[in-house]
C-alpha positions as CSV (number, residue, x, y, z in Angstrom):
1,M,-134.4,-52.8,-20.4
2,A,-134.7,-51.2,-17.0
3,F,-132.2,-51.9,-14.2
4,L,-134.2,-53.2,-11.2
5,E,-132.8,-55.6,-8.6
6,H,-131.7,-58.7,-10.5
7,D,-132.9,-61.0,-7.7
8,K,-136.4,-59.7,-7.9
9,A,-136.5,-60.0,-11.6
10,W,-135.1,-63.5,-11.5
11,R,-137.8,-64.5,-9.0
12,V,-140.5,-63.2,-11.3
13,V,-139.1,-65.2,-14.3
14,S,-138.7,-68.2,-12.1
15,V,-142.3,-68.0,-10.9
16,L,-143.4,-67.7,-14.6
17,F,-141.5,-70.8,-15.5
18,L,-142.7,-72.8,-12.4
19,V,-146.3,-71.9,-13.1
20,S,-145.9,-73.1,-16.7
21,L,-144.1,-76.2,-15.4
22,N,-147.0,-76.9,-13.0
23,L,-149.5,-76.6,-15.7
24,S,-147.8,-79.3,-17.7
25,R,-147.0,-81.5,-14.6
26,S,-149.3,-84.3,-15.6
27,S,-147.7,-84.5,-19.0
28,V,-144.2,-84.4,-17.7
29,L,-145.0,-87.3,-15.4
30,G,-146.9,-89.1,-18.1
31,A,-147.2,-88.9,-21.9
32,P,-146.3,-85.7,-23.8
33,Q,-149.2,-83.4,-24.6
34,V,-148.6,-84.0,-28.3
35,P,-147.0,-87.0,-30.1
36,C,-144.1,-84.9,-31.7
37,F,-142.5,-81.5,-31.9
38,F,-140.8,-80.2,-35.0
39,I,-138.5,-77.1,-34.9
40,F,-137.5,-74.8,-37.7
41,G,-135.3,-71.8,-37.0
42,D,-131.9,-70.1,-36.7
43,S,-129.3,-69.9,-34.0
44,L,-131.9,-69.2,-31.3
45,A,-133.0,-72.8,-31.8
46,D,-130.0,-74.6,-33.4
47,N,-128.9,-77.6,-31.3
48,G,-126.1,-79.0,-33.4
49,N,-127.1,-78.9,-37.1
50,N,-124.2,-76.6,-37.9
51,N,-121.6,-78.6,-36.1
52,N,-120.2,-80.4,-39.1
53,L,-120.9,-77.8,-41.7
54,P,-118.2,-75.7,-43.3
55,T,-119.3,-72.5,-41.6
56,R,-118.1,-70.0,-39.0
57,A,-121.6,-70.0,-37.4
58,K,-120.8,-72.7,-34.8
59,S,-121.1,-73.0,-31.1
60,N,-119.9,-76.6,-30.4
61,Y,-117.1,-75.5,-28.2
62,P,-116.7,-74.2,-24.6
63,P,-117.9,-71.9,-23.1
64,F,-121.1,-72.6,-24.9
65,G,-123.1,-75.2,-23.0
66,I,-121.5,-74.7,-19.7
67,D,-124.9,-74.9,-17.9
68,F,-126.4,-77.5,-20.3
69,P,-127.0,-80.9,-18.6
70,G,-123.5,-82.5,-18.5
71,G,-121.9,-79.2,-19.3
72,A,-121.6,-80.2,-22.9
73,A,-121.1,-77.8,-25.9
74,T,-123.7,-79.4,-28.1
75,G,-124.0,-76.7,-30.7
76,R,-126.5,-74.5,-28.8
77,F,-125.7,-70.8,-29.0
78,T,-126.2,-70.2,-25.3
79,N,-124.9,-71.2,-21.9
80,G,-127.7,-73.8,-21.3
81,R,-131.0,-74.6,-22.8
82,T,-132.6,-72.8,-25.7
83,T,-136.2,-71.6,-25.7
84,V,-137.4,-74.6,-27.8
85,D,-135.6,-77.0,-25.4
86,I,-137.6,-75.6,-22.5
87,I,-140.9,-75.6,-24.6
88,A,-140.2,-79.3,-25.3
89,Q,-140.0,-79.9,-21.5
90,L,-143.1,-77.9,-20.9
91,L,-144.9,-80.1,-23.5
92,G,-143.9,-83.1,-21.5
93,F,-141.1,-84.6,-23.6
94,D,-138.6,-86.4,-21.4
95,K,-135.7,-85.9,-23.9
96,F,-134.7,-82.8,-25.9
97,I,-135.7,-82.9,-29.5
98,P,-132.6,-84.1,-31.4
99,P,-131.0,-82.3,-34.4
100,F,-131.7,-83.5,-37.9
101,A,-128.0,-83.9,-38.4
102,T,-127.9,-86.9,-36.0
103,E,-131.5,-88.0,-35.9
104,R,-132.0,-91.7,-36.8
105,G,-134.6,-94.4,-36.9
106,S,-137.9,-94.4,-35.0
107,D,-136.7,-91.5,-32.8
108,I,-138.1,-89.2,-35.5
109,L,-141.6,-90.1,-34.4
110,Q,-141.1,-87.7,-31.4
111,G,-139.8,-84.9,-33.6
112,V,-136.8,-83.3,-35.2
113,N,-135.0,-80.0,-34.8
114,Y,-133.9,-78.6,-38.2
115,A,-132.7,-75.1,-37.0
116,S,-129.4,-73.8,-38.3
117,G,-127.4,-70.9,-37.0
118,A,-127.4,-67.8,-39.4
119,A,-130.2,-69.3,-41.5
120,G,-132.9,-67.1,-43.0
121,I,-136.1,-67.0,-45.0
122,R,-134.0,-66.0,-48.0
123,N,-131.5,-68.6,-49.2
124,E,-128.6,-66.2,-49.3
125,S,-129.0,-64.8,-45.7
126,G,-126.0,-65.6,-43.5
127,R,-124.0,-67.1,-46.3
128,Q,-121.1,-64.8,-45.7
129,L,-120.4,-67.1,-42.7
130,G,-120.3,-70.3,-44.8
131,D,-122.7,-73.1,-45.4
132,I,-126.0,-72.7,-43.5
133,I,-129.3,-74.5,-43.7
134,S,-131.9,-72.0,-45.0
135,L,-135.6,-72.4,-44.3
136,N,-136.1,-73.8,-47.8
137,R,-133.4,-76.5,-47.0
138,Q,-134.9,-77.1,-43.6
139,L,-138.3,-77.8,-45.3
140,G,-136.6,-80.2,-47.7
141,N,-135.1,-82.0,-44.7
142,H,-138.5,-82.2,-43.1
143,L,-140.0,-83.7,-46.3
144,L,-137.4,-86.5,-45.9
145,T,-138.6,-87.0,-42.3
146,V,-142.2,-87.0,-43.4
147,S,-141.5,-89.7,-46.0
148,S,-139.8,-91.8,-43.4
149,I,-142.7,-91.4,-40.9
150,K,-145.1,-92.4,-43.7
151,G,-143.0,-95.5,-44.2
152,M,-143.3,-96.4,-40.5
153,L,-146.9,-95.5,-39.9
154,G,-148.6,-96.0,-43.3
155,S,-152.1,-94.7,-43.7
156,T,-152.1,-93.2,-40.1
157,A,-149.1,-90.9,-40.7
158,S,-151.1,-87.9,-41.9
159,A,-153.4,-87.9,-38.8
160,Y,-150.3,-88.4,-36.6
161,L,-148.5,-85.4,-38.1
162,N,-151.6,-83.2,-37.8
163,K,-151.4,-83.6,-34.0
164,C,-147.8,-82.5,-33.6
165,I,-146.6,-79.0,-32.6
166,Y,-144.4,-77.1,-35.1
167,T,-142.5,-74.0,-34.2
168,V,-141.0,-71.7,-36.8
169,G,-138.7,-68.8,-35.9
170,M,-137.1,-67.1,-38.9
171,G,-136.3,-63.6,-40.1
172,S,-133.6,-62.2,-37.8
173,N,-130.8,-63.2,-40.2
174,D,-132.6,-61.7,-43.1
175,Y,-132.0,-58.4,-41.4
176,I,-128.8,-58.6,-39.4
177,N,-127.0,-61.0,-41.8
178,N,-128.5,-59.6,-45.0
179,Y,-130.4,-56.3,-45.2
180,F,-128.2,-54.4,-42.7
181,M,-125.0,-55.7,-44.3
182,P,-125.0,-53.4,-47.5
183,D,-121.3,-54.1,-48.1
184,I,-122.1,-57.8,-48.8
185,Y,-125.8,-57.9,-49.7
186,P,-127.7,-55.6,-52.2
187,T,-131.1,-55.9,-50.6
188,S,-131.1,-52.5,-48.8
189,R,-130.3,-50.8,-52.2
190,I,-133.1,-52.6,-53.9
191,Y,-135.9,-52.4,-51.3
192,T,-137.0,-49.8,-48.7
193,P,-137.6,-51.3,-45.3
194,E,-141.4,-51.5,-46.0
195,Q,-140.8,-53.2,-49.4
196,Y,-138.3,-55.7,-47.9
197,A,-140.7,-56.7,-45.1
198,G,-143.4,-57.3,-47.8
199,V,-141.0,-59.4,-49.9
200,L,-139.9,-61.5,-46.9
201,I,-143.5,-62.1,-45.8
202,Q,-144.5,-63.2,-49.3
203,Q,-141.7,-65.7,-49.4
204,Y,-142.4,-66.8,-45.8
205,K,-146.1,-67.3,-46.7
206,Q,-145.2,-69.8,-49.4
207,Q,-142.8,-71.6,-47.1
208,L,-145.3,-71.9,-44.2
209,K,-148.0,-73.0,-46.7
210,K,-145.5,-75.8,-47.8
211,L,-145.2,-76.8,-44.2
212,Y,-148.9,-77.1,-44.0
213,L,-149.0,-79.2,-47.1
214,Y,-146.5,-81.6,-45.5
215,G,-149.0,-82.2,-42.7
216,A,-148.5,-79.4,-40.1
217,R,-151.6,-78.0,-38.6
218,K,-150.5,-76.8,-35.1
219,V,-147.9,-74.2,-36.0
220,A,-146.5,-71.5,-33.6
221,V,-144.8,-68.8,-35.7
222,M,-142.3,-66.7,-33.7
223,G,-142.2,-63.0,-34.3
224,L,-138.9,-61.1,-34.3
225,G,-137.6,-59.8,-31.0
226,L,-135.5,-56.7,-30.2
227,I,-132.8,-57.6,-32.7
228,G,-131.6,-54.0,-32.7
229,C,-130.7,-54.3,-29.0
230,T,-128.0,-57.0,-29.3
231,P,-124.5,-55.9,-28.3
232,A,-123.2,-56.8,-31.8
233,E,-125.6,-54.4,-33.6
234,I,-125.1,-51.6,-31.0
235,S,-121.4,-51.9,-31.4
236,R,-121.6,-51.9,-35.2
237,F,-124.1,-49.1,-35.7
238,G,-124.2,-47.0,-32.5
239,T,-127.5,-45.8,-31.1
240,N,-127.5,-42.0,-31.5
241,G,-128.6,-41.6,-27.9
242,S,-131.2,-44.4,-27.9
243,L,-131.0,-47.6,-25.9
244,C,-130.9,-49.7,-29.1
245,V,-130.4,-49.4,-32.9
246,D,-133.8,-48.0,-33.7
247,K,-133.6,-48.6,-37.5
248,I,-133.2,-52.3,-36.9
249,N,-136.0,-52.6,-34.4
250,D,-138.2,-50.5,-36.6
251,A,-137.6,-52.9,-39.5
252,A,-138.4,-55.8,-37.2
253,I,-141.7,-54.1,-36.3
254,L,-142.6,-53.8,-40.1
255,F,-142.0,-57.5,-40.5
256,N,-144.0,-58.4,-37.4
257,N,-146.9,-56.2,-38.4
258,R,-147.2,-58.2,-41.6
259,L,-146.6,-61.6,-39.9
260,Q,-149.5,-61.6,-37.5
261,P,-152.2,-61.0,-40.2
262,L,-150.6,-63.8,-42.2
263,V,-151.3,-66.1,-39.3
264,D,-154.9,-65.0,-39.2
265,E,-155.1,-65.5,-43.0
266,F,-153.9,-69.1,-42.7
267,N,-156.5,-69.8,-40.0
268,S,-159.3,-68.4,-42.1
269,N,-158.3,-70.0,-45.4
270,L,-156.5,-73.3,-44.8
271,P,-158.8,-76.2,-43.6
272,D,-158.0,-77.3,-40.0
273,A,-155.1,-74.8,-39.7
274,K,-154.3,-73.8,-36.2
275,F,-151.5,-71.3,-36.6
276,T,-150.6,-68.9,-33.8
277,Y,-148.3,-65.9,-33.5
278,I,-145.8,-65.7,-30.6
279,N,-145.1,-62.0,-30.0
280,N,-141.4,-62.0,-29.0
281,F,-141.2,-58.2,-29.4
282,A,-144.0,-57.7,-26.8
283,I,-142.6,-60.3,-24.5
284,S,-139.4,-58.4,-24.5
285,T,-141.0,-55.1,-23.7
286,T,-143.9,-55.9,-21.4
287,G,-144.3,-57.6,-18.0
288,P,-141.1,-58.4,-16.2
289,G,-139.1,-58.8,-19.4
290,T,-135.4,-58.6,-18.7
291,A,-135.7,-56.0,-15.9
292,G,-132.8,-56.1,-13.5
293,L,-130.5,-58.1,-15.8
294,I,-127.3,-56.7,-17.2
295,S,-128.0,-55.9,-20.9
296,N,-125.0,-53.6,-21.8
297,A,-122.4,-56.3,-21.6
298,T,-121.9,-60.0,-22.6
299,C,-121.2,-62.8,-20.3
300,C,-118.6,-64.5,-22.4
301,E,-115.6,-62.8,-24.1
302,V,-116.7,-62.2,-27.7
303,D,-114.9,-62.6,-31.0
304,E,-115.4,-59.1,-32.4
305,E,-115.8,-60.3,-36.0
306,L,-118.3,-63.1,-35.4
307,G,-120.1,-61.9,-32.2
308,T,-119.9,-65.4,-30.7
309,C,-117.8,-66.5,-27.7
310,V,-114.1,-66.8,-28.0
311,P,-113.3,-70.5,-27.7
312,F,-112.3,-71.9,-24.3
313,K,-112.4,-68.6,-22.5
314,T,-114.0,-68.7,-19.0
315,P,-117.4,-66.8,-19.0
316,C,-118.8,-64.8,-16.2
317,S,-119.8,-66.6,-13.1
318,N,-123.1,-64.9,-12.5
319,R,-124.7,-66.0,-15.8
320,S,-128.3,-65.7,-14.5
321,S,-127.6,-61.9,-14.2
322,Y,-127.0,-61.3,-17.9
323,V,-129.4,-60.9,-20.8
324,F,-126.7,-61.8,-23.4
325,Y,-124.4,-64.7,-23.3
326,D,-122.5,-63.6,-26.5
327,A,-123.1,-60.5,-28.7
328,F,-126.2,-62.0,-30.3
329,H,-127.7,-64.7,-28.1
330,P,-129.6,-64.7,-24.8
331,T,-128.6,-66.6,-21.7
332,E,-130.7,-69.5,-20.5
333,V,-132.4,-67.3,-17.9
334,V,-133.8,-65.1,-20.7
335,N,-134.8,-68.2,-22.7
336,L,-136.7,-69.4,-19.6
337,G,-138.8,-66.3,-19.7
338,F,-139.5,-66.5,-23.4
339,A,-140.4,-70.2,-23.2
340,A,-142.7,-69.7,-20.2
341,R,-144.7,-66.9,-21.8
342,S,-144.8,-68.6,-25.2
343,Y,-146.2,-71.7,-23.6
344,N,-148.5,-70.0,-21.0
345,A,-149.1,-66.4,-22.0
346,L,-148.7,-63.9,-19.2
347,L,-150.4,-61.1,-21.1
348,P,-152.9,-61.2,-24.0
349,S,-150.3,-59.6,-26.3
350,D,-147.8,-62.6,-25.8
351,A,-149.6,-64.9,-28.2
352,S,-152.5,-64.7,-30.7
353,P,-154.9,-66.4,-31.0
354,Y,-153.5,-68.8,-28.4
355,D,-150.4,-69.8,-26.6
356,I,-148.6,-73.1,-27.1
357,R,-150.2,-74.8,-24.1
358,R,-153.7,-74.2,-25.7
359,L,-152.4,-75.0,-29.1
360,A,-151.4,-78.4,-27.8
361,M,-154.9,-79.0,-26.4
362,I,-157.0,-78.1,-29.4
C-alpha cells in the first residue's frame, strides 16, 4: 500500500468508476441489465440483516452511514455504499437491493441481500459475537425467496432465476473470526493452514452447488482480499517488520488458490453454469489499488474489542483519503475501486473467466 499523492490516486479510482458507469449508462437510464441481483456474504455486503439480531456485529448507528444517501446508519459497515451497492448501480438497478430482514412482497423479484456481518462458510465462525446468519442459513433464506418467486411466476420462475446475477463473498470470518482465534475455536489445532483451506473449499463447494440447484447460473464468487492488512489484525498479531500479518494473508492465498479452480470445475461440469472468480487479492495489489490512501489508521474511533466504530463519535472529515473506515472495513472510496474492477476488469487478473459486466451479458 504505497503512499502516493492521494488526489492522484483518487482521480484514478474515480476514472475507473466513471468508465464503468458509462458502460452501463444505457441500463441505468432504462431497464437493469439483469432482472434481479441476489447477494450472499458477510459484513462487506451486509446492509441491515444484523440490525435486529442479538449480536455485537452491528453497524446501525452513527458514524456508520454518514456518507450514505440521507446520512442514515442502515447497517452497512462503512461510511457510505458497499461494493455490492455500487455493483447494483452499475447493473442498472435504480434502488439498492434490500436486506432479507425487511424484504417483502413483489420487491423480491429484483433481488435480495442475505449478507450478515461476521458470517462464514462454517456455521460456528463469528459466533463469539452473538447470533449471525451463516452461509448455510443464508441459503435457507434464499430457498424461501425462491419458493415465493415460484408462487408469483409459476412455470417461468426457473428461467427468470437463471438470468439473475448472484454474488457470493465468504471466507474472511472463517479465518479472522475462527482459525486465527485459537483461544475460542479449535480449528487451528486440528488443521494446518493447507488442510483448513481444503476443508473450507469442500464445504463451500457443496454450498455453491446448492445455490446452483436453487436456480443460480450467473454467479460471481469473490476471493479473499488482504485480510491480514486490516488494522485490527495488525494490532492483534503484529507484523514482524512486514507491512501486514503475513500468516493471515498466506492463509487467504491458500484459500484463493483452491477457489479459482473450483469455479472452473463448476463451469465444466454443471450444465449452463456461468461462474466467475473475482480476484480481490489481485485487485488490492495491482493497478492503482489503494495507492496514496492512508492505510495505517482508521477514519473512525474504534472499539478496541470489536474493531468497529465507537457509537456516535465524529469520524475523520477526509474520509476519501482513508483505506479503512473502522479496523476491519474499507471506506466507500475503496469500495468504489473494488466495484469498478469487479464490474469492468482493469486487468486480466481481476476476474476469470469474465467480469460482472460480461457475466450479465451472456
